[in-house]
Biopython code that builds the backbone (N, CA, C, O; Angstrom):
import numpy as np
from Bio.PDB.StructureBuilder import StructureBuilder

atoms = [
    (1, "MET", "N", (0.860, -1.174, 0.003)),
    (1, "MET", "CA", (-0.004, -0.004, -0.006)),
    (1, "MET", "C", (0.900, 1.221, -0.006)),
    (1, "MET", "O", (1.700, 1.415, 0.908)),
    (2, "VAL", "N", (0.765, 2.033, -1.027)),
    (2, "VAL", "CA", (1.591, 3.208, -1.186)),
    (2, "VAL", "C", (0.691, 4.443, -1.245)),
    (2, "VAL", "O", (-0.302, 4.454, -1.973)),
    (3, "LEU", "N", (1.029, 5.461, -0.498)),
    (3, "LEU", "CA", (0.282, 6.699, -0.551)),
    (3, "LEU", "C", (0.633, 7.404, -1.856)),
    (3, "LEU", "O", (1.803, 7.685, -2.116)),
    (4, "ALA", "N", (-0.365, 7.687, -2.667)),
    (4, "ALA", "CA", (-0.153, 8.323, -3.963)),
    (4, "ALA", "C", (-0.661, 9.759, -3.943)),
    (4, "ALA", "O", (-1.608, 10.059, -3.217)),
    (5, "PRO", "N", (-0.052, 10.661, -4.730)),
    (5, "PRO", "CA", (-0.526, 12.040, -4.727)),
    (5, "PRO", "C", (-1.902, 12.155, -5.394)),
    (5, "PRO", "O", (-2.222, 11.389, -6.304)),
    (6, "SER", "N", (-2.702, 13.105, -4.941)),
    (6, "SER", "CA", (-4.046, 13.304, -5.479)),
    (6, "SER", "C", (-4.189, 14.728, -5.974)),
    (6, "SER", "O", (-3.696, 15.663, -5.344)),
    (7, "VAL", "N", (-4.866, 14.895, -7.105)),
    (7, "VAL", "CA", (-5.098, 16.238, -7.664)),
    (7, "VAL", "C", (-6.043, 17.017, -6.758)),
    (7, "VAL", "O", (-5.865, 18.222, -6.576)),
    (8, "ALA", "N", (-7.032, 16.359, -6.195)),
    (8, "ALA", "CA", (-8.031, 17.037, -5.352)),
    (8, "ALA", "C", (-7.571, 17.163, -3.915)),
    (8, "ALA", "O", (-8.273, 17.762, -3.101)),
    (9, "GLY", "N", (-6.427, 16.625, -3.582)),
    (9, "GLY", "CA", (-5.929, 16.699, -2.212)),
    (9, "GLY", "C", (-6.505, 15.632, -1.306)),
    (9, "GLY", "O", (-6.313, 15.699, -0.092)),
    (10, "LEU", "N", (-7.217, 14.634, -1.861)),
    (10, "LEU", "CA", (-7.768, 13.546, -1.072)),
    (10, "LEU", "C", (-6.713, 12.475, -0.856)),
    (10, "LEU", "O", (-5.878, 12.256, -1.734)),
    (11, "PRO", "N", (-6.728, 11.797, 0.292)),
    (11, "PRO", "CA", (-5.758, 10.707, 0.493)),
    (11, "PRO", "C", (-6.085, 9.525, -0.413)),
    (11, "PRO", "O", (-7.180, 8.967, -0.344)),
    (12, "THR", "N", (-5.146, 9.152, -1.251)),
    (12, "THR", "CA", (-5.352, 8.031, -2.177)),
    (12, "THR", "C", (-4.287, 6.976, -1.938)),
    (12, "THR", "O", (-3.218, 7.264, -1.401)),
    (13, "TYR", "N", (-4.587, 5.769, -2.336)),
    (13, "TYR", "CA", (-3.688, 4.634, -2.182)),
    (13, "TYR", "C", (-3.614, 3.867, -3.488)),
    (13, "TYR", "O", (-4.566, 3.832, -4.268)),
    (14, "ARG", "N", (-2.458, 3.254, -3.707)),
    (14, "ARG", "CA", (-2.269, 2.429, -4.917)),
    (14, "ARG", "C", (-2.172, 0.983, -4.515)),
    (14, "ARG", "O", (-1.316, 0.602, -3.716)),
    (15, "PHE", "N", (-3.070, 0.162, -5.081)),
    (15, "PHE", "CA", (-3.067, -1.279, -4.889)),
    (15, "PHE", "C", (-2.956, -1.920, -6.250)),
    (15, "PHE", "O", (-3.814, -1.703, -7.105)),
    (16, "TRP", "N", (-1.927, -2.699, -6.469)),
    (16, "TRP", "CA", (-1.743, -3.451, -7.710)),
    (16, "TRP", "C", (-1.942, -2.592, -8.958)),
    (16, "TRP", "O", (-2.536, -3.040, -9.939)),
    (17, "GLY", "N", (-1.445, -1.363, -8.914)),
    (17, "GLY", "CA", (-1.519, -0.473, -10.060)),
    (17, "GLY", "C", (-2.804, 0.306, -10.165)),
    (17, "GLY", "O", (-2.986, 1.036, -11.139)),
    (18, "VAL", "N", (-3.718, 0.186, -9.197)),
    (18, "VAL", "CA", (-4.997, 0.890, -9.216)),
    (18, "VAL", "C", (-4.993, 1.918, -8.084)),
    (18, "VAL", "O", (-4.686, 1.581, -6.941)),
    (19, "THR", "N", (-5.326, 3.150, -8.395)),
    (19, "THR", "CA", (-5.387, 4.210, -7.384)),
    (19, "THR", "C", (-6.812, 4.345, -6.882)),
    (19, "THR", "O", (-7.739, 4.513, -7.674)),
    (20, "VAL", "N", (-6.993, 4.272, -5.571)),
    (20, "VAL", "CA", (-8.304, 4.400, -4.954)),
    (20, "VAL", "C", (-8.257, 5.446, -3.855)),
    (20, "VAL", "O", (-7.209, 5.693, -3.258)),
    (21, "VAL", "N", (-9.408, 6.057, -3.596)),
    (21, "VAL", "CA", (-9.553, 7.022, -2.524)),
    (21, "VAL", "C", (-9.959, 6.267, -1.261)),
    (21, "VAL", "O", (-10.607, 5.224, -1.344)),
    (22, "ARG", "N", (-9.588, 6.777, -0.112)),
    (22, "ARG", "CA", (-9.887, 6.115, 1.159)),
    (22, "ARG", "C", (-11.371, 5.847, 1.328)),
    (22, "ARG", "O", (-11.745, 4.801, 1.857)),
    (23, "ASP", "N", (-12.232, 6.770, 0.890)),
    (23, "ASP", "CA", (-13.672, 6.564, 1.042)),
    (23, "ASP", "C", (-14.160, 5.374, 0.209)),
    (23, "ASP", "O", (-15.098, 4.686, 0.611)),
    (24, "GLU", "N", (-13.541, 5.129, -0.934)),
    (24, "GLU", "CA", (-13.916, 3.978, -1.733)),
    (24, "GLU", "C", (-13.566, 2.684, -1.011)),
    (24, "GLU", "O", (-14.280, 1.689, -1.136)),
    (25, "LEU", "N", (-12.478, 2.691, -0.260)),
    (25, "LEU", "CA", (-12.120, 1.503, 0.519)),
    (25, "LEU", "C", (-13.141, 1.235, 1.614)),
    (25, "LEU", "O", (-13.495, 0.083, 1.864)),
    (26, "PHE", "N", (-13.623, 2.301, 2.277)),
    (26, "PHE", "CA", (-14.653, 2.124, 3.298)),
    (26, "PHE", "C", (-15.944, 1.609, 2.687)),
    (26, "PHE", "O", (-16.599, 0.747, 3.274)),
    (27, "LEU", "N", (-16.325, 2.119, 1.520)),
    (27, "LEU", "CA", (-17.534, 1.669, 0.838)),
    (27, "LEU", "C", (-17.406, 0.196, 0.441)),
    (27, "LEU", "O", (-18.353, -0.575, 0.601)),
    (28, "LEU", "N", (-16.258, -0.187, -0.066)),
    (28, "LEU", "CA", (-16.027, -1.576, -0.441)),
    (28, "LEU", "C", (-16.106, -2.497, 0.770)),
    (28, "LEU", "O", (-16.692, -3.578, 0.694)),
    (29, "ALA", "N", (-15.519, -2.074, 1.887)),
    (29, "ALA", "CA", (-15.586, -2.883, 3.113)),
    (29, "ALA", "C", (-17.027, -3.030, 3.613)),
    (29, "ALA", "O", (-17.432, -4.105, 4.054)),
    (30, "ALA", "N", (-17.797, -1.938, 3.538)),
    (30, "ALA", "CA", (-19.204, -1.991, 3.981)),
    (30, "ALA", "C", (-20.013, -2.924, 3.071)),
    (30, "ALA", "O", (-20.849, -3.682, 3.561)),
    (31, "LEU", "N", (-19.781, -2.881, 1.778)),
    (31, "LEU", "CA", (-20.496, -3.744, 0.870)),
    (31, "LEU", "C", (-20.128, -5.212, 1.078)),
    (31, "LEU", "O", (-20.984, -6.086, 0.942)),
    (32, "LEU", "N", (-18.880, -5.490, 1.400)),
    (32, "LEU", "CA", (-18.459, -6.867, 1.670)),
    (32, "LEU", "C", (-19.142, -7.404, 2.927)),
    (32, "LEU", "O", (-19.560, -8.561, 2.968)),
    (33, "VAL", "N", (-19.249, -6.562, 3.943)),
    (33, "VAL", "CA", (-19.927, -6.973, 5.186)),
    (33, "VAL", "C", (-21.421, -7.205, 4.895)),
    (33, "VAL", "O", (-21.995, -8.186, 5.369)),
    (34, "LEU", "N", (-22.045, -6.316, 4.125)),
    (34, "LEU", "CA", (-23.435, -6.503, 3.756)),
    (34, "LEU", "C", (-23.639, -7.782, 2.969)),
    (34, "LEU", "O", (-24.590, -8.526, 3.209)),
    (35, "TRP", "N", (-22.749, -8.032, 2.034)),
    (35, "TRP", "CA", (-22.820, -9.230, 1.190)),
    (35, "TRP", "C", (-22.759, -10.497, 2.023)),
    (35, "TRP", "O", (-23.577, -11.398, 1.839)),
    (36, "ALA", "N", (-21.793, -10.578, 2.942)),
    (36, "ALA", "CA", (-21.646, -11.771, 3.775)),
    (36, "ALA", "C", (-22.817, -11.926, 4.742)),
    (36, "ALA", "O", (-23.293, -13.037, 4.975)),
    (37, "THR", "N", (-23.272, -10.824, 5.295)),
    (37, "THR", "CA", (-24.387, -10.870, 6.246)),
    (37, "THR", "C", (-25.666, -11.301, 5.557)),
    (37, "THR", "O", (-26.449, -12.063, 6.124)),
    (38, "LEU", "N", (-25.888, -10.827, 4.349)),
    (38, "LEU", "CA", (-27.092, -11.188, 3.600)),
    (38, "LEU", "C", (-27.161, -12.690, 3.334)),
    (38, "LEU", "O", (-28.198, -13.320, 3.540)),
    (39, "GLY", "N", (-26.035, -13.259, 2.870)),
    (39, "GLY", "CA", (-26.023, -14.689, 2.619)),
    (39, "GLY", "C", (-26.252, -15.516, 3.860)),
    (39, "GLY", "O", (-26.970, -16.515, 3.838)),
    (40, "ARG", "N", (-25.635, -15.088, 4.939)),
    (40, "ARG", "CA", (-25.787, -15.802, 6.195)),
    (40, "ARG", "C", (-27.221, -15.700, 6.724)),
    (40, "ARG", "O", (-27.756, -16.675, 7.252)),
    (41, "TRP", "N", (-27.846, -14.521, 6.584)),
    (41, "TRP", "CA", (-29.218, -14.340, 7.052)),
    (41, "TRP", "C", (-30.180, -15.181, 6.207)),
    (41, "TRP", "O", (-31.061, -15.840, 6.759)),
    (42, "ILE", "N", (-30.030, -15.169, 4.909)),
    (42, "ILE", "CA", (-30.938, -15.939, 4.053)),
    (42, "ILE", "C", (-30.777, -17.429, 4.328)),
    (42, "ILE", "O", (-31.768, -18.157, 4.384)),
    (43, "TYR", "N", (-29.533, -17.893, 4.503)),
    (43, "TYR", "CA", (-29.333, -19.311, 4.812)),
    (43, "TYR", "C", (-30.017, -19.676, 6.118)),
    (43, "TYR", "O", (-30.752, -20.660, 6.197)),
    (44, "GLY", "N", (-29.762, -18.869, 7.143)),
    (44, "GLY", "CA", (-30.381, -19.175, 8.461)),
    (44, "GLY", "C", (-31.896, -19.131, 8.413)),
    (44, "GLY", "O", (-32.559, -19.976, 9.015)),
    (45, "ASP", "N", (-32.453, -18.161, 7.706)),
    (45, "ASP", "CA", (-33.911, -18.052, 7.602)),
    (45, "ASP", "C", (-34.491, -19.239, 6.857)),
    (45, "ASP", "O", (-35.496, -19.809, 7.282)),
    (46, "ALA", "N", (-33.870, -19.615, 5.753)),
    (46, "ALA", "CA", (-34.374, -20.760, 4.966)),
    (46, "ALA", "C", (-34.232, -22.059, 5.758)),
    (46, "ALA", "O", (-35.098, -22.930, 5.675)),
    (47, "LYS", "N", (-33.157, -22.197, 6.519)),
    (47, "LYS", "CA", (-32.917, -23.423, 7.310)),
    (47, "LYS", "C", (-33.976, -23.533, 8.418)),
    (47, "LYS", "O", (-34.512, -24.617, 8.650)),
    (48, "THR", "N", (-34.279, -22.433, 9.096)),
    (48, "THR", "CA", (-35.277, -22.504, 10.182)),
    (48, "THR", "C", (-36.671, -22.740, 9.638)),
    (48, "THR", "O", (-37.526, -23.257, 10.356)),
    (49, "ARG", "N", (-36.923, -22.379, 8.397)),
    (49, "ARG", "CA", (-38.236, -22.626, 7.794)),
    (49, "ARG", "C", (-38.323, -23.994, 7.140)),
    (49, "ARG", "O", (-39.350, -24.338, 6.555)),
    (50, "GLY", "N", (-37.247, -24.782, 7.233)),
    (50, "GLY", "CA", (-37.264, -26.144, 6.747)),
    (50, "GLY", "C", (-37.090, -26.280, 5.247)),
    (50, "GLY", "O", (-37.531, -27.271, 4.664)),
    (51, "SER", "N", (-36.472, -25.329, 4.624)),
    (51, "SER", "CA", (-36.266, -25.378, 3.175)),
    (51, "SER", "C", (-35.171, -26.373, 2.817)),
    (51, "SER", "O", (-34.112, -26.391, 3.445)),
    (52, "GLU", "N", (-35.424, -27.197, 1.814)),
    (52, "GLU", "CA", (-34.408, -28.133, 1.326)),
    (52, "GLU", "C", (-33.370, -27.405, 0.466)),
    (52, "GLU", "O", (-32.315, -27.961, 0.163)),
    (53, "TRP", "N", (-33.671, -26.162, 0.075)),
    (53, "TRP", "CA", (-32.777, -25.382, -0.774)),
    (53, "TRP", "C", (-32.080, -24.296, 0.009)),
    (53, "TRP", "O", (-31.671, -23.295, -0.580)),
    (54, "ALA", "N", (-31.926, -24.450, 1.310)),
    (54, "ALA", "CA", (-31.367, -23.381, 2.163)),
    (54, "ALA", "C", (-29.967, -22.988, 1.717)),
    (54, "ALA", "O", (-29.685, -21.799, 1.569)),
    (55, "TRP", "N", (-29.083, -23.954, 1.499)),
    (55, "TRP", "CA", (-27.715, -23.573, 1.161)),
    (55, "TRP", "C", (-27.647, -22.940, -0.231)),
    (55, "TRP", "O", (-26.789, -22.091, -0.473)),
    (56, "GLN", "N", (-28.533, -23.335, -1.149)),
    (56, "GLN", "CA", (-28.544, -22.726, -2.467)),
    (56, "GLN", "C", (-29.000, -21.265, -2.387)),
    (56, "GLN", "O", (-28.447, -20.404, -3.070)),
    (57, "TRP", "N", (-29.992, -20.991, -1.566)),
    (57, "TRP", "CA", (-30.443, -19.617, -1.389)),
    (57, "TRP", "C", (-29.342, -18.804, -0.715)),
    (57, "TRP", "O", (-29.028, -17.696, -1.151)),
    (58, "GLY", "N", (-28.752, -19.360, 0.356)),
    (58, "GLY", "CA", (-27.730, -18.624, 1.115)),
    (58, "GLY", "C", (-26.469, -18.390, 0.347)),
    (58, "GLY", "O", (-25.837, -17.348, 0.520)),
    (59, "PHE", "N", (-26.073, -19.310, -0.494)),
    (59, "PHE", "CA", (-24.845, -19.176, -1.277)),
    (59, "PHE", "C", (-25.089, -18.451, -2.602)),
    (59, "PHE", "O", (-24.265, -17.642, -3.027)),
    (60, "GLY", "N", (-26.202, -18.733, -3.247)),
    (60, "GLY", "CA", (-26.458, -18.194, -4.575)),
    (60, "GLY", "C", (-26.919, -16.746, -4.597)),
    (60, "GLY", "O", (-26.597, -16.003, -5.525)),
    (61, "THR", "N", (-27.672, -16.342, -3.581)),
    (61, "THR", "CA", (-28.186, -14.977, -3.584)),
    (61, "THR", "C", (-27.071, -13.937, -3.564)),
    (61, "THR", "O", (-27.109, -13.020, -4.386)),
    (62, "PRO", "N", (-26.089, -14.021, -2.684)),
    (62, "PRO", "CA", (-24.990, -13.039, -2.739)),
    (62, "PRO", "C", (-24.179, -13.134, -4.040)),
    (62, "PRO", "O", (-23.608, -12.136, -4.479)),
    (63, "LEU", "N", (-24.122, -14.307, -4.653)),
    (63, "LEU", "CA", (-23.368, -14.430, -5.908)),
    (63, "LEU", "C", (-24.014, -13.647, -7.050)),
    (63, "LEU", "O", (-23.339, -13.307, -8.022)),
    (64, "THR", "N", (-25.307, -13.358, -6.945)),
    (64, "THR", "CA", (-25.955, -12.591, -8.012)),
    (64, "THR", "C", (-25.461, -11.143, -8.032)),
    (64, "THR", "O", (-25.801, -10.391, -8.945)),
    (65, "LEU", "N", (-24.666, -10.744, -7.037)),
    (65, "LEU", "CA", (-24.073, -9.415, -7.053)),
    (65, "LEU", "C", (-23.175, -9.243, -8.273)),
    (65, "LEU", "O", (-22.952, -8.120, -8.726)),
    (66, "VAL", "N", (-22.666, -10.331, -8.799)),
    (66, "VAL", "CA", (-21.852, -10.279, -10.014)),
    (66, "VAL", "C", (-22.652, -9.671, -11.150)),
    (66, "VAL", "O", (-22.094, -8.957, -11.984)),
    (67, "ALA", "N", (-23.943, -9.940, -11.199)),
    (67, "ALA", "CA", (-24.812, -9.407, -12.258)),
    (67, "ALA", "C", (-25.233, -7.970, -11.951)),
    (67, "ALA", "O", (-25.719, -7.272, -12.841)),
    (68, "GLY", "N", (-25.059, -7.530, -10.740)),
    (68, "GLY", "CA", (-25.409, -6.162, -10.354)),
    (68, "GLY", "C", (-26.133, -6.119, -9.040)),
    (68, "GLY", "O", (-26.765, -7.093, -8.632)),
    (69, "LEU", "N", (-26.040, -4.977, -8.370)),
    (69, "LEU", "CA", (-26.704, -4.812, -7.072)),
    (69, "LEU", "C", (-28.212, -4.897, -7.199)),
    (69, "LEU", "O", (-28.881, -5.440, -6.320)),
    (70, "ASP", "N", (-28.756, -4.360, -8.294)),
    (70, "ASP", "CA", (-30.202, -4.412, -8.483)),
    (70, "ASP", "C", (-30.686, -5.860, -8.692)),
    (70, "ASP", "O", (-31.776, -6.215, -8.244)),
    (71, "VAL", "N", (-29.890, -6.684, -9.362)),
    (71, "VAL", "CA", (-30.266, -8.092, -9.542)),
    (71, "VAL", "C", (-30.258, -8.825, -8.216)),
    (71, "VAL", "O", (-31.147, -9.635, -7.951)),
    (72, "MET", "N", (-29.267, -8.553, -7.381)),
    (72, "MET", "CA", (-29.208, -9.192, -6.063)),
    (72, "MET", "C", (-30.412, -8.803, -5.219)),
    (72, "MET", "O", (-31.012, -9.651, -4.559)),
    (73, "LEU", "N", (-30.769, -7.521, -5.238)),
    (73, "LEU", "CA", (-31.938, -7.080, -4.477)),
    (73, "LEU", "C", (-33.218, -7.709, -5.020)),
    (73, "LEU", "O", (-34.118, -8.036, -4.246)),
    (74, "LEU", "N", (-33.312, -7.881, -6.319)),
    (74, "LEU", "CA", (-34.459, -8.549, -6.912)),
    (74, "LEU", "C", (-34.574, -9.998, -6.452)),
    (74, "LEU", "O", (-35.670, -10.481, -6.171)),
    (75, "VAL", "N", (-33.437, -10.688, -6.376)),
    (75, "VAL", "CA", (-33.430, -12.081, -5.901)),
    (75, "VAL", "C", (-33.844, -12.149, -4.428)),
    (75, "VAL", "O", (-34.533, -13.084, -4.021)),
    (76, "VAL", "N", (-33.433, -11.177, -3.642)),
    (76, "VAL", "CA", (-33.848, -11.133, -2.226)),
    (76, "VAL", "C", (-35.358, -10.970, -2.139)),
    (76, "VAL", "O", (-36.001, -11.638, -1.329)),
    (77, "VAL", "N", (-35.931, -10.103, -2.949)),
    (77, "VAL", "CA", (-37.400, -9.923, -2.960)),
    (77, "VAL", "C", (-38.074, -11.217, -3.409)),
    (77, "VAL", "O", (-39.095, -11.605, -2.841)),
    (78, "ILE", "N", (-37.525, -11.889, -4.414)),
    (78, "ILE", "CA", (-38.100, -13.154, -4.875)),
    (78, "ILE", "C", (-38.052, -14.171, -3.740)),
    (78, "ILE", "O", (-39.026, -14.888, -3.511)),
    (79, "TYR", "N", (-36.922, -14.241, -3.024)),
    (79, "TYR", "CA", (-36.821, -15.169, -1.887)),
    (79, "TYR", "C", (-37.889, -14.871, -0.846)),
    (79, "TYR", "O", (-38.540, -15.786, -0.341)),
    (80, "LEU", "N", (-38.070, -13.599, -0.526)),
    (80, "LEU", "CA", (-39.079, -13.240, 0.483)),
    (80, "LEU", "C", (-40.479, -13.594, 0.022)),
    (80, "LEU", "O", (-41.341, -13.876, 0.855)),
    (81, "LEU", "N", (-40.730, -13.589, -1.266)),
    (81, "LEU", "CA", (-42.069, -13.929, -1.773)),
    (81, "LEU", "C", (-42.324, -15.435, -1.825)),
    (81, "LEU", "O", (-43.454, -15.876, -1.616)),
    (82, "VAL", "N", (-41.283, -16.230, -2.102)),
    (82, "VAL", "CA", (-41.506, -17.674, -2.306)),
    (82, "VAL", "C", (-41.177, -18.523, -1.080)),
    (82, "VAL", "O", (-41.422, -19.729, -1.092)),
    (83, "ARG", "N", (-40.628, -17.925, -0.025)),
    (83, "ARG", "CA", (-40.287, -18.728, 1.150)),
    (83, "ARG", "C", (-41.535, -19.218, 1.846)),
    (83, "ARG", "O", (-42.613, -18.644, 1.694)),
    (84, "ASN", "N", (-41.378, -20.295, 2.619)),
    (84, "ASN", "CA", (-42.507, -20.826, 3.392)),
    (84, "ASN", "C", (-42.833, -19.863, 4.505)),
    (84, "ASN", "O", (-41.932, -19.406, 5.208)),
    (85, "SER", "N", (-44.079, -19.547, 4.679)),
    (85, "SER", "CA", (-44.496, -18.637, 5.765)),
    (85, "SER", "C", (-45.192, -19.432, 6.866)),
    (85, "SER", "O", (-46.386, -19.270, 7.119)),
    (86, "ASP", "N", (-44.409, -20.295, 7.511)),
    (86, "ASP", "CA", (-44.956, -21.180, 8.558)),
    (86, "ASP", "C", (-45.411, -20.392, 9.740)),
    (86, "ASP", "O", (-45.897, -20.966, 10.715)),
]
sb = StructureBuilder()
sb.init_structure("model")
sb.init_model(0)
sb.init_chain("A")
sb.init_seg("    ")
for serial, (resi, resn, name, xyz) in enumerate(atoms, 1):
    if name == "N":
        sb.init_residue(resn, " ", resi, " ")
    sb.init_atom(name, np.array(xyz, "f"), 0.0, 1.0, " ", f" {name:<3s}", serial, name[0])
structure = sb.get_structure()
C-alpha cells in the first residue's frame, strides 16, 4: 500500500496499479460486510423454515451481485415472496 498524490488533495492509495480514494475503501468494506451478512441471514432463515434449498439460497443470492446490485436485491425480494411462511 503506497500513498499516492491526489489532484483534489484527497488521500489516495495504490493497490496493484490501481489508485483508490480512502472513502472507496470504506464503501467496499461496507459492501463486503453487507454481502456476507445477507447470505448468512438468508441461509439461516431458509434453514429455520425447513427449506431443502437453504444452502442454495444462502450461497447463490450473494453471488448474483456479479450481475449487479439491483439483480441481487431482486433475488432477495423473490426469496421473500416464495419462502415458506410457517
